[in-house]
MIKEKOL-727620 format. One line per 2 residues: number of its first residue (from 1); their letters; for each residue x, y, z of C-alpha. Coordinates in nm, 2 decimals. Layout:
<pts>
NUM> A> X,Y,Z  ...
</pts>
This chain:
<pts>
1> ML> 0.89,0.58,1.60  0.82,0.84,1.36
3> KY> 0.46,0.87,1.39  0.46,0.93,1.76
5> KL> 0.73,1.21,1.70  0.52,1.38,1.46
7> IK> 0.23,1.36,1.67  0.39,1.52,1.99
9> WF> 0.55,1.80,1.80  0.20,1.85,1.60
11> AS> 0.03,1.86,1.98  0.25,2.10,2.12
13> LV> 0.21,2.35,1.84  -0.16,2.30,1.87
15> LV> -0.19,2.35,2.24  0.02,2.66,2.27
17> FG> -0.14,2.82,1.97  -0.50,2.72,2.07
19> AL> -0.44,2.83,2.44  -0.30,3.19,2.32
21> SA> -0.62,3.24,2.06  -0.85,3.12,2.36
23> FL> -0.73,3.37,2.59  -0.70,3.65,2.35
25> GI> -1.08,3.56,2.24  -1.19,3.58,2.58
27> WV> -1.03,3.90,2.66  -1.16,4.06,2.35
29> IG> -1.52,3.92,2.42  -1.51,4.08,2.78
31> QR> -1.37,4.40,2.66  -1.61,4.44,2.36
33> TV> -1.92,4.37,2.58  -1.81,4.62,2.85
35> QE> -1.76,4.88,2.58  -2.09,4.83,2.41
37> AQ> -2.27,4.85,2.75  -2.08,5.17,2.84
39> TR> -2.17,5.33,2.51  -2.51,5.25,2.55
41> VR> -2.53,5.38,2.89  -2.37,5.72,2.78
43> YD> -2.64,5.77,2.50  -2.90,5.69,2.80
45> LS> -2.76,5.96,2.98  -2.77,6.20,2.70
47> SA> -3.14,6.11,2.65  -3.24,6.17,3.01
49> WA> -3.06,6.50,2.98  -3.28,6.57,2.69
51> VY> -3.60,6.50,2.86  -3.46,6.72,3.17
53> QS> -3.40,7.01,2.95  -3.74,6.98,2.75
55> QL> -3.92,6.99,3.08  -3.71,7.34,3.18
57> RA> -3.82,7.45,2.85  -4.17,7.35,2.89
59> IE> -4.19,7.54,3.22  -4.03,7.85,3.07
61> TT> -4.30,7.85,2.76  -4.55,7.83,3.05
63> VR> -4.46,8.13,3.23  -4.37,8.33,2.93
65> LT> -4.74,8.27,2.80  -4.90,8.36,3.13
67> AV> -4.69,8.65,3.17  -4.86,8.82,2.88
69> RG> -5.24,8.72,3.00  -5.45,9.04,2.98
71> PL> -5.59,9.01,3.35  -5.23,8.96,3.52
73> VE> -5.10,9.27,3.29  -5.36,9.48,3.43
75> AC> -5.32,9.38,3.77  -4.95,9.44,3.76
77> QA> -4.97,9.76,3.62  -5.23,9.88,3.87
79> QS> -5.08,9.72,4.15  -5.42,9.63,4.27
81> FQ> -5.38,9.29,4.39  -5.50,9.37,4.75
83> EE> -5.85,9.44,4.62  -6.05,9.14,4.69
85> KI> -6.20,9.08,4.35  -5.88,9.14,4.15
87> GQ> -5.68,8.90,4.39  -5.93,8.65,4.36
89> EI> -5.94,8.67,4.00  -5.58,8.64,3.97
91> RG> -5.54,8.38,4.22  -5.81,8.15,4.02
93> LL> -5.62,8.24,3.69  -5.29,8.16,3.85
95> SK> -5.43,7.82,4.01  -5.59,7.70,3.68
97> TR> -5.28,7.76,3.48  -5.07,7.58,3.75
99> SD> -5.33,7.28,3.72  -5.35,7.30,3.34
101> FN> -4.96,7.26,3.30  -4.90,7.04,3.59
103> LD> -4.68,7.29,3.82  -4.64,7.27,4.18
105> FL> -4.65,7.66,4.23  -4.69,7.97,4.05
107> SV> -4.65,8.31,4.20  -4.62,8.69,4.09
109> VT> -4.39,8.93,4.21  -4.38,9.31,4.20
111> PE> -4.07,9.51,4.02  -3.93,9.54,4.38
113> GR> -3.93,9.14,4.40  -4.23,9.12,4.65
115> VV> -4.48,8.83,4.62  -4.84,8.98,4.56
117> AR> -5.01,8.63,4.44  -4.95,8.25,4.47
119> AN> -5.16,7.99,4.29  -5.17,7.75,4.63
121> PP> -5.29,7.76,4.95  -5.23,7.94,5.23
123> YQ> -5.21,8.21,4.95  -4.89,8.35,5.14
125> DG> -4.79,8.70,4.99  -4.57,9.00,5.10
127> DY> -4.22,8.79,5.11  -3.94,8.91,4.89
129> RL> -3.76,8.66,4.63  -3.55,8.89,4.46
131> AE> -3.25,8.70,4.60  -3.31,8.42,4.35
133> PI> -3.12,8.46,4.04  -3.38,8.34,3.80
135> IA> -3.65,8.58,3.96  -3.40,8.88,3.94
137> AA> -3.33,8.81,3.57  -3.69,8.81,3.51
139> LA> -3.75,9.14,3.70  -3.46,9.25,3.46
141> GK> -3.64,9.15,3.16  -3.52,8.83,3.09
143> AT> -3.70,8.48,3.09  -3.50,8.20,3.21
145> AG> -3.53,7.86,3.37  -3.30,7.63,3.57
147> TV> -3.27,7.42,3.88  -3.25,7.55,4.22
149> IM> -3.26,7.44,4.58  -3.55,7.55,4.79
151> SR> -3.54,7.55,5.19  -3.82,7.41,5.39
153> DE> -3.95,7.79,5.45  -3.94,7.87,5.10
155> LM> -4.14,7.58,5.02  -4.41,7.63,5.27
157> RE> -4.47,7.99,5.15  -4.52,7.85,4.81
159> SD> -4.77,7.57,4.90  -4.87,7.39,5.19
161> TL> -4.81,7.05,5.08  -4.44,7.13,4.93
163> AD> -4.25,7.09,5.26  -4.39,6.77,5.34
165> RA> -4.32,6.62,4.99  -3.95,6.75,5.05
167> FL> -3.88,6.59,5.36  -3.69,6.25,5.36
169> SL> -3.57,6.04,5.62  -3.19,5.91,5.52
171> QE> -3.15,5.53,5.51  -2.85,5.36,5.57
173> TA> -2.68,5.25,5.23  -2.41,5.02,5.14
175> YA> -2.10,5.19,5.05  -2.22,5.52,5.12
177> RP> -2.00,5.78,5.30  -2.14,5.87,5.67
179> VP> -2.34,6.18,5.74  -2.41,6.30,6.08
181> RT> -2.77,6.42,5.98  -3.08,6.16,5.97
183> TE> -3.31,6.39,5.76  -3.32,6.62,5.46
185> DH> -3.58,6.89,5.41  -3.47,7.10,5.11
187> GV> -3.61,7.05,4.76  -3.46,7.03,4.41
189> VM> -3.68,7.27,4.22  -3.71,7.32,3.83
191> LA> -3.78,7.70,3.83  -3.85,7.93,3.56
193> GA> -3.92,8.30,3.54  -4.06,8.54,3.30
195> PV> -4.09,8.93,3.27  -4.45,9.11,3.29
197> EK> -4.39,9.37,3.06  -4.64,9.69,2.92
199> NG> -4.51,9.90,2.67  -4.15,9.76,2.66
201> RV> -4.12,9.83,3.07  -4.11,9.57,3.34
203> IG> -4.40,9.60,3.56  -4.37,9.28,3.76
205> AI> -4.25,8.90,3.69  -4.43,8.57,3.71
207> YA> -4.22,8.24,3.85  -4.33,7.88,3.86
209> GI> -4.18,7.56,3.93  -4.20,7.19,3.98
211> LL> -4.05,7.00,4.28  -3.85,6.68,4.20
213> NR> -3.86,6.55,4.52  -4.08,6.24,4.52
215> NQ> -4.18,6.34,4.18  -4.23,5.96,4.06
217> AF> -4.41,6.08,3.75  -4.09,6.26,3.60
219> VD> -3.83,5.98,3.67  -4.12,5.72,3.55
221> QV> -4.12,5.95,3.22  -3.77,5.95,3.18
223> QE> -3.73,5.58,3.24  -4.01,5.51,2.98
225> IV> -3.87,5.73,2.72  -3.49,5.59,2.77
227> FG> -3.50,5.22,2.85  -3.89,5.12,2.77
229> QE> -4.04,4.86,2.97  -3.75,4.63,2.92
231> QY> -3.70,4.40,3.22  -3.43,4.12,3.31
233> HG> -3.55,3.85,3.56  -3.85,4.07,3.69
235> KP> -3.63,4.37,3.75  -3.64,4.66,3.50
237> LG> -3.33,4.66,3.29  -3.28,5.04,3.34
239> TV> -3.32,5.29,3.63  -3.32,5.67,3.66
241> TV> -3.27,5.91,3.97  -3.25,6.26,4.06
243> FL> -3.02,6.35,4.35  -3.01,6.64,4.59
245> DD> -2.64,6.62,4.66  -2.60,6.23,4.74
247> IR> -2.95,6.17,4.83  -3.20,6.00,4.60
249> VA> -3.50,6.23,4.61  -3.69,6.08,4.31
251> TT> -3.59,5.75,4.16  -3.71,5.42,3.98
253> VR> -3.48,5.19,4.21  -3.64,5.00,4.45
255> LS> -3.56,4.83,4.78  -3.61,4.47,4.84
257> NG> -3.95,4.54,4.96  -4.05,4.69,4.64
259> NR> -4.06,5.05,4.78  -3.89,5.31,4.61
261> AI> -3.53,5.40,4.73  -3.61,5.75,4.85
263> GT> -3.37,5.88,5.09  -3.11,5.62,5.02
265> RV> -2.76,5.74,4.92  -2.51,5.69,4.63
267> SR> -2.19,5.51,4.71  -1.86,5.68,4.81
269> EV> -1.67,5.66,4.51  -1.92,5.80,4.28
271> AD> -1.99,6.12,4.55  -1.63,6.19,4.55
273> RV> -1.58,6.22,4.18  -1.90,6.39,4.08
275> LD> -1.99,6.61,4.37  -1.65,6.69,4.48
277> NG> -1.48,6.73,4.15  -1.76,6.81,3.92
279> AQ> -1.65,6.53,3.69  -1.87,6.28,3.50
281> WL> -1.89,5.91,3.63  -1.94,5.64,3.36
283> DR> -1.85,5.32,3.50  -1.99,5.03,3.71
285> AF> -2.13,5.12,4.05  -2.33,4.97,4.34
287> VV> -2.70,5.10,4.33  -2.87,5.01,4.66
289> HD> -2.84,4.63,4.64  -2.73,4.56,4.25
291> WY> -2.46,4.63,4.05  -2.53,4.86,3.76
293> LT> -2.34,5.00,3.43  -2.37,5.38,3.54
295> AY> -2.38,5.73,3.43  -2.38,6.03,3.66
297> DP> -2.36,6.37,3.57  -2.36,6.68,3.83
299> IR> -2.68,6.89,3.82  -2.59,7.28,3.88
301> DS> -2.82,7.55,3.96  -2.85,7.91,3.81
303> QN> -2.55,8.03,3.95  -2.34,7.71,3.83
305> HL> -2.33,7.57,4.19  -2.34,7.20,4.21
307> VG> -2.63,7.08,4.37  -2.69,6.75,4.29
309> ML> -2.67,6.46,4.03  -2.88,6.28,3.75
311> YV> -2.82,5.92,3.70  -2.91,5.66,3.46
313> GT> -2.78,5.28,3.47  -2.85,4.93,3.34
315> LE> -2.84,4.62,3.53  -2.48,4.48,3.49
317> QP> -2.60,4.12,3.52  -2.75,4.10,3.17
319> FV> -2.43,4.20,3.03  -2.19,3.94,3.26
321> DL> -2.45,3.66,3.16  -2.39,3.75,2.81
323> SR> -2.04,3.77,2.85  -2.02,3.43,3.02
325> SL> -2.23,3.29,2.78  -2.02,3.38,2.49
327> VW> -1.71,3.28,2.68  -1.86,2.93,2.72
329> RY> -1.94,2.90,2.38  -1.61,3.04,2.26
331> SM> -1.44,2.78,2.48  -1.64,2.51,2.35
333> LV> -1.57,2.59,1.99  -1.20,2.62,2.07
335> GI> -1.21,2.31,2.26  -1.36,2.12,1.96
337> AL> -1.14,2.27,1.73  -0.81,2.16,1.93
339> LA> -0.95,1.81,1.96  -1.02,1.82,1.59
341> AL> -0.65,1.94,1.53  -0.51,1.66,1.74
343> LM> -0.70,1.42,1.57  -0.58,1.54,1.25
345> AG> -0.24,1.56,1.34  -0.24,1.18,1.44
347> FI> -0.39,1.10,1.12  -0.14,1.32,0.91
349> AG> 0.13,1.17,1.10  0.03,0.81,1.04
351> RI> -0.01,0.86,0.66  0.34,1.02,0.67
353> AR> 0.51,0.74,0.87  0.35,0.43,0.76
355> PL> 0.47,0.44,0.39  0.82,0.51,0.49
357> HR> 0.79,0.23,0.76  0.68,-0.03,0.48
359> LA> 0.95,0.10,0.25  1.20,0.06,0.54
361> ES> 1.11,-0.32,0.61  1.11,-0.37,0.24
363> AN> 1.45,-0.23,0.21  1.55,-0.43,0.52
365> SM> 1.40,-0.75,0.38  1.56,-0.71,0.05
367> HA> 1.89,-0.64,0.25  1.82,-0.95,0.44
369> GH> 1.79,-1.15,0.13  1.44,-1.24,0.21
371> GF> 1.29,-1.25,-0.17  1.47,-1.19,-0.50
373> QA> 1.53,-0.83,-0.55  1.83,-0.64,-0.75
375> VT> 1.99,-0.43,-0.51  2.30,-0.21,-0.57
377> PQ> 2.61,-0.20,-0.35  2.48,0.18,-0.25
379> GG> 2.15,0.06,-0.13  1.93,0.24,-0.39
381> CS> 1.75,0.12,-0.72  1.54,0.28,-0.99
383> ET> 1.22,0.08,-0.86  1.27,0.23,-0.49
385> TN> 1.31,0.59,-0.61  1.01,0.56,-0.84
387> LI> 0.79,0.41,-0.56  0.89,0.69,-0.32
389> AA> 0.87,0.95,-0.59  0.50,0.80,-0.68
391> FN> 0.41,0.83,-0.31  0.53,1.15,-0.27
393> EM> 0.31,1.28,-0.57  0.01,1.08,-0.43
395> AA> 0.05,1.23,-0.09  0.09,1.55,-0.21
397> AL> -0.22,1.55,-0.43  -0.40,1.40,-0.15
399> TE> -0.28,1.66,0.12  -0.36,1.95,-0.13
401> RE> -0.72,1.82,-0.22  -0.79,1.78,0.17
403> QQ> -0.65,2.13,0.25  -0.87,2.27,-0.01
405> LK> -1.19,2.09,0.16  -1.07,2.22,0.45
407> NA> -1.02,2.59,0.35  -1.36,2.57,0.18
409> NE> -1.53,2.45,0.46  -1.37,2.74,0.68
411> QL> -1.48,2.97,0.43  -1.82,2.85,0.43
413> GT> -1.83,2.85,0.84  -1.68,3.22,0.83
415> TN> -1.96,3.33,0.55  -2.23,3.20,0.73
417> AS> -2.10,3.34,1.07  -2.08,3.68,0.90
419> LQ> -2.43,3.66,0.77  -2.57,3.57,1.11
421> AT> -2.35,3.86,1.28  -2.47,4.11,1.00
423> NA> -2.84,4.01,1.06  -2.80,4.06,1.44
425> QY> -2.61,4.41,1.39  -2.87,4.52,1.15
427> ME> -3.18,4.47,1.38  -2.97,4.59,1.69
429> TL> -2.88,4.89,1.47  -3.25,4.93,1.36
431> QF> -3.38,4.89,1.72  -3.16,5.14,1.86
433> VS> -3.17,5.43,1.58  -3.53,5.37,1.61
435> HE> -3.54,5.42,1.99  -3.30,5.72,1.98
437> LN> -3.54,5.91,1.73  -3.83,5.86,1.96
439> SP> -3.73,6.14,2.22  -3.66,6.42,1.95
441> LA> -3.93,6.37,1.74  -4.17,6.36,2.04
443> AI> -4.01,6.69,2.13  -4.08,6.84,1.80
445> TN> -4.42,6.68,1.77  -4.48,6.88,2.08
447> YT> -4.37,7.21,1.95  -4.57,7.14,1.60
449> YM> -4.88,7.13,1.83  -4.81,7.40,2.02
451> LR> -4.76,7.61,1.69  -5.10,7.45,1.56
453> QG> -5.28,7.56,1.87  -5.14,7.93,1.86
455> LL> -4.97,7.88,2.19  -4.63,8.03,2.03
457> GP> -4.81,8.32,1.84  -5.03,8.33,1.54
459> LS> -4.93,8.18,1.19  -4.99,8.30,0.83
461> EK> -5.17,8.07,0.58  -4.84,7.97,0.43
463> QG> -4.69,7.88,0.75  -5.01,7.70,0.86
465> NA> -5.01,7.50,0.55  -4.63,7.43,0.58
467> LE> -4.70,7.32,0.94  -4.97,7.07,0.84
469> LM> -4.74,6.92,0.58  -4.48,6.88,0.84
471> TA> -4.73,6.74,1.09  -4.81,6.46,0.84
473> NL> -4.46,6.39,0.75  -4.39,6.38,1.15
475> KR> -4.69,6.12,1.18  -4.54,5.91,0.91
477> IM> -4.23,5.91,1.05  -4.34,5.82,1.39
479> EM> -4.53,5.54,1.25  -4.23,5.41,1.05
481> IR> -4.04,5.42,1.38  -4.32,5.22,1.55
483> HY> -4.31,4.96,1.31  -3.94,4.94,1.31
485> LN> -3.90,4.92,1.67  -4.18,4.63,1.67
487> LA> -4.01,4.46,1.38  -3.69,4.44,1.61
489> RI> -3.88,4.31,1.90  -4.02,4.05,1.67
491> ET> -3.71,3.91,1.51  -3.55,3.92,1.86
493> GE> -3.83,3.75,2.03  -3.94,3.99,2.28
495> IM> -4.28,4.03,2.18  -4.45,3.90,2.51
497> PV> -4.80,4.06,2.61  -4.86,4.18,2.94
499> LA> -5.22,4.08,2.99  -5.48,4.31,3.16
501> PV> -5.83,4.43,3.14  -5.86,4.67,2.83
503> AV> -6.18,4.88,2.76  -6.17,4.86,2.38
505> RD> -6.40,5.12,2.31  -6.27,5.39,2.55
507> DV> -5.91,5.30,2.58  -5.82,5.21,2.25
509> VA> -6.06,5.28,1.97  -6.16,5.63,2.10
511> PI> -5.80,5.78,2.11  -5.73,5.65,1.79
513> LA> -6.04,5.81,1.60  -5.97,6.12,1.77
515> SL> -5.61,6.15,1.62  -5.75,6.04,1.30
517> QT> -6.01,6.33,1.29  -5.81,6.54,1.06
519> EL> -5.73,6.27,0.80  -6.12,6.18,0.81
521> HA> -6.22,6.52,0.76  -6.00,6.57,0.49
523> NK> -6.11,6.25,0.28  -6.50,6.31,0.40
525> QR> -6.48,5.97,0.53  -6.75,5.84,0.79
527> VE> -6.71,5.63,1.07  -6.95,5.37,1.23
529> NL> -6.84,5.25,1.54  -7.02,4.95,1.66
531> IG> -6.81,4.84,1.93  -7.01,4.87,2.27
533> PS> -6.86,5.01,2.60  -6.91,4.64,2.76
535> VI> -6.62,4.50,2.54  -6.34,4.42,2.79
537> LQ> -6.03,4.21,2.67  -5.77,4.05,2.87
539> AD> -5.48,4.16,2.65  -5.18,4.37,2.64
541> LN> -5.32,4.75,2.59  -5.04,4.89,2.39
543> MT> -5.02,4.58,2.17  -5.40,4.61,2.11
545> RE> -5.37,4.99,2.03  -5.09,4.92,1.76
547> VF> -5.34,4.63,1.59  -5.65,4.90,1.57
549> EN> -5.40,5.18,1.47  -5.24,4.96,1.21
551> LL> -5.60,4.87,1.05  -5.78,5.21,1.10
553> NN> -5.47,5.37,0.92  -5.51,5.13,0.63
555> AV> -5.89,5.18,0.65  -5.82,5.56,0.61
557> KY> -5.55,5.54,0.36  -5.71,5.30,0.08
559> GR> -6.04,5.40,0.20  -6.28,5.57,-0.07
561> SG> -6.32,5.94,-0.06  -6.65,6.01,0.11
563> GL> -6.66,5.64,0.19  -6.78,5.46,0.51
565> IT> -6.54,5.29,0.79  -6.72,5.02,1.01
567> LG> -6.61,4.87,1.32  -6.78,4.59,1.48
569> CK> -6.75,4.30,1.73  -6.94,4.00,1.87
571> AV> -6.85,3.74,2.14  -6.76,3.39,2.02
573> DG> -6.67,3.14,2.31  -6.47,3.36,2.51
575> WA> -6.32,3.55,2.23  -6.39,3.91,2.10
577> EF> -6.42,3.88,1.72  -6.36,4.21,1.56
579> AV> -6.42,4.34,1.20  -6.27,4.68,1.03
581> RN> -6.44,4.72,0.69  -6.38,5.02,0.45
583> EG> -6.54,5.13,0.14  -6.28,5.15,-0.14
585> EG> -6.11,4.97,-0.44  -6.04,4.65,-0.25
587> IP> -5.77,4.40,-0.27  -5.69,4.23,-0.61
589> PG> -5.74,3.85,-0.56  -5.39,3.77,-0.68
591> RR> -5.24,4.00,-0.40  -5.42,3.86,-0.13
593> PE> -5.16,3.61,-0.01  -4.89,3.89,0.03
595> LF> -5.10,4.10,0.27  -4.94,3.98,0.60
597> QK> -4.59,3.92,0.47  -4.29,4.17,0.56
599> FS> -4.24,4.47,0.37  -4.55,4.40,0.15
601> RI> -4.72,4.70,0.00  -5.01,4.68,-0.21
603> DA> -5.19,4.97,-0.41  -5.54,4.91,-0.39
605> GD> -5.71,4.82,-0.74  -5.73,5.10,-0.98
607> SG> -5.76,5.39,-0.79  -5.43,5.54,-0.88
609> KS> -5.36,5.59,-0.52  -5.00,5.55,-0.42
611> HR> -4.96,5.54,-0.04  -4.59,5.53,0.12
613> GT> -4.51,5.31,0.41  -4.30,5.06,0.57
615> GL> -4.48,4.79,0.47  -4.50,4.64,0.82
617> GL> -4.82,4.72,0.96  -5.02,4.40,0.87
619> FI> -4.74,4.18,0.96  -4.67,4.33,1.28
621> SR> -5.06,4.29,1.35  -5.05,3.93,1.27
623> KI> -4.75,3.88,1.49  -4.93,4.05,1.81
625> IQ> -5.25,3.87,1.75  -5.09,3.54,1.72
627> AH> -4.93,3.62,2.06  -5.24,3.65,2.21
629> RG> -5.35,3.33,2.05  -5.61,3.52,1.82
631> TI> -5.64,3.49,1.43  -5.66,3.74,1.17
633> TA> -5.81,3.70,0.80  -5.88,3.97,0.53
635> DS> -6.16,3.96,0.29  -6.25,4.21,-0.01
637> EP> -6.47,4.25,-0.31  -6.28,4.46,-0.56
639> GK> -6.42,4.80,-0.65  -6.65,4.80,-0.30
641> WT> -6.50,4.72,0.00  -6.22,4.56,0.23
643> EF> -6.25,4.38,0.54  -6.02,4.26,0.83
645> RF> -6.15,4.01,1.11  -5.93,3.91,1.41
647> TL> -6.00,3.77,1.75  -5.87,3.84,2.07
649> PL> -5.94,3.71,2.44  -6.22,3.87,2.62
651> AT> -6.16,3.93,2.99  -6.37,3.69,3.24
653> AS> -6.60,3.96,3.36  -6.69,4.05,2.99
655> RG> -6.77,3.69,2.89  -7.13,3.61,2.82
657> HP> -7.24,4.00,2.81  -7.35,4.11,2.45
659> AG> -7.04,4.27,2.27  -7.21,4.41,1.97
661> EV> -7.32,4.26,1.64  -7.13,4.16,1.32
663> VG> -7.03,4.48,1.12  -7.32,4.60,0.89
665> QI> -7.63,4.49,1.13  -7.62,4.80,1.35
667> KS> -7.71,5.15,1.25  -7.41,5.40,1.22
669> ER> -7.28,5.60,1.54  -7.11,5.88,1.42
671> IP> -6.79,6.01,1.64  -6.85,6.39,1.69
673> RA> -6.61,6.60,1.53  -6.56,6.84,1.86
675> AA> -6.51,6.57,2.08  -6.24,6.42,1.87
677> EA> -6.07,6.74,1.83  -6.07,6.79,2.20
679> AG> -5.86,6.48,2.27  -5.56,6.71,2.11
681> PT> -5.25,6.53,1.97  -5.16,6.18,2.01
</pts>
């Protein structure tokens, strides 16, 4: 029959083109997922190198500044290090500098390269270090920094603890190349040297270094900057490693027992490419016991010799799961579309065949003589022609109308999918850009702090004013980045508090007030901190800081010049109820419903102040407090004051202890200016 023939042909076309589109769609999804993941890993490696180079520059800056210290210059000029009093003074200076700047060793050499003073026990001297290119360059008048490999004997001369830190027992590692040795006692060291000069003449040199072997603080810092605290199924999403040759000497990768994978080795294929050929590896690789999307770069010493590798990697499993999820959803959509197409094909075939079949029966009936009907010998008549023409017009109109509806539905679905994709890409781009800006802005902030403290030389008044303006703008940019990162986490459902005991006064309020001391002084504002030291929360430390920082920043911005800012707390049924109040123009009653909305910015009263910001602080604060199952409210008396009240859960040990009184019932406790300034930049 005509109907079944049409269905067969329609079904064949639908199945062929459906299978082809499904195959191409799945292939595109897989390729796109891998490309996006590798692009992210490439950016992560660049960020890790930025932190690595920043650390080298910090060591170089330290030795440069130490090299111009008066006692050291005088001792180098007089070559009087053997005198007991001078020797003790220089060792004390070196020891304090080493401790203040977290160096592992700090030493002084004569113009001939002989070590005359060291900062660490056993305070050994008399050996020559002229063979080290960085120290030789310093004695030639040039300050430099780089990566070097130091032997066990060299490490023991610098400090009585470094050799033990550097010593590693090699562990059997899957896919690694076999080696005959079972231990490693060399150390990967970030080394910097600078000349000690007097009247343009080099009279000695100073060098310092940080041992990377077992330097977990360094790799943890890199991981925090590059990956944050993201986890997947209980595992860190990203890992960082420093290699000596193919051996992990400092890493955030962990073994199955939870210990760091110190002494394990890189896979053979990575070692062949990076260590033997000096090329970058940017592909998936097996890391100890998991597959990662990885990036490895060779580390070269000051003479351009390849000595190790820097690695960053992201767990492959999240991207595999994402790809599978997308493929499954796409396959389901394709299957539904094919089924719908087949049903539609049967429907259309029936609509086409049935009228023709009825016309054929009518014609046969008329031809057989069942019923009166004038039929010409040729088998055609005007009535049949008109009926077929009318049917064709009706079918064409119906088909056209159905096609328009189908096109409209498809266009609506495409528009909806495009809007969803655009929103997802916007949030992903916002989070990515904000995250990538963190590292360079942190470096800029550190240098502005060094300039303000005079560590890089004195500044003129104009330079100081410009630096203050730049510092204020940097702080505003960092605040914006923090808000946009928090917004992205909220929009993607990633705001999950990690609960731990939090001492509010010491761990949260005191550092924030110290960082705001400049603004408080400029606005002549006073602070009453009525939160007692016994207030201990069971909350997320970083999120708690975010809430207090947003509210205190608002109190400073919108508070009256010379006004009072008050912080209070009281315990209520296992909860700490906090209050942050500032004297100022207050909030217009008609604008209060907008307070906790996204991107809402409200200028207070008629003060004439205009404060630029993201309009996200109160929105983020409310989301964080709600994530802790707390509440936040606002109250204000226009022209006089504004007060925010919010609750957070008390730790078990803190419940039942007095947490202070409600704001306004305890006399002021001023924050000493000297103590706030001593806290340094935040």
